[in-house]
N, C-alpha and C positions, 0 to 999 in steps of 0.2 A: 504494500500500500504506500502511496506517495505522501509527501509532506502536506499537511492540512494548510489551507489558505488562512490568512488573517481573519477573513470573514467567517470561515467555518469555526475557528477557535472562539470568536466572539459569540457566535450562535450557540456553541456548546456550553459556554460559560452561562449564558442566559438560561438555557434549558436546565443546566445543573442547579441553578438557583431557584428555578420554578417561577421566574418572573415573566410577565408579558413584555412585548415590545414597548408598549406604552409606559409601563412602570420603569423600564430601563431608561427610556428617553427622559422621563420626568426626573428620576434620581440624578442622571447626569446633568440635566439642566440646572438642578439645585446646586450640585457640587461644583460645576464649572462656571456658573453665573453667565451662561450663554444659552440661547434657545436651541435645544436639540429636539427636532420633531420626530415622531414615530417613523415617518417615511425616511428620514435620514438614517435612523438606527437600522431600518430594514435594508437600506442600500449598503450600509457598512457590513451587515451580516452576509450580503451577497458578494462582497468585494474579493477580488483576487489580490495577491501581494503587490501587483504593479499598476493597478488602475487608479483612476481619479478618486474614487471613494476611499481607497486605502490611504491615500495622501491626506484626505480630510480627517479620517479616523486618527491618523498619527498625530495630527494637531491637537487632539483631545486626549492623547494617550495617558498623560499623568493623571488627569481627572478620572478617566476610566479605571485605571489601576487603583487609585485611592478609593473610589466608590465601590468597586467590586472586589477589593481585597485580593488582587492578583499581581503577579510580577510582570513587569513590562517585557522581560526576556521571553516569557511564555507567550504573551500575546503577539509579539513581533515575530518570534522565530520558532515557537513551539518547544523552546528549551525548558526542560524540567529538572536540570541538574541542581539548581538553587532551590532546595525545598525550604521555603520560609513559612513561618506561621503567619498567615494573612487572616484578616478579619474583615467582614463586610461592615460597612459603615451603616449603622442603624439610624433611621430617620425618626424623629420624635415629633409629635403633634403639639403645637402650642395651645395651651388651654387658657382661655381668658379667666382672669380672677373674678 
């Protein structure tokens, strides 16, 4: 089996977490402070390593890794040699007093 594309790894991450495309886009919008539409997320999941969508995805790489608790080496290259203890950033709801 060949190397998985960047989009495939992103898709597998989403499925592993059990999140919808909409939830991923929302969480990334909150963490990166820029609007990430569900359609953009879908395009990223379909990206190959060398297309335009992969380039857009890489611009948000730090926010994606922080939000989803994963290493950038894995998302970019599929490298699993650095087994770190990552944690998903939990969102809390603001409750008015």
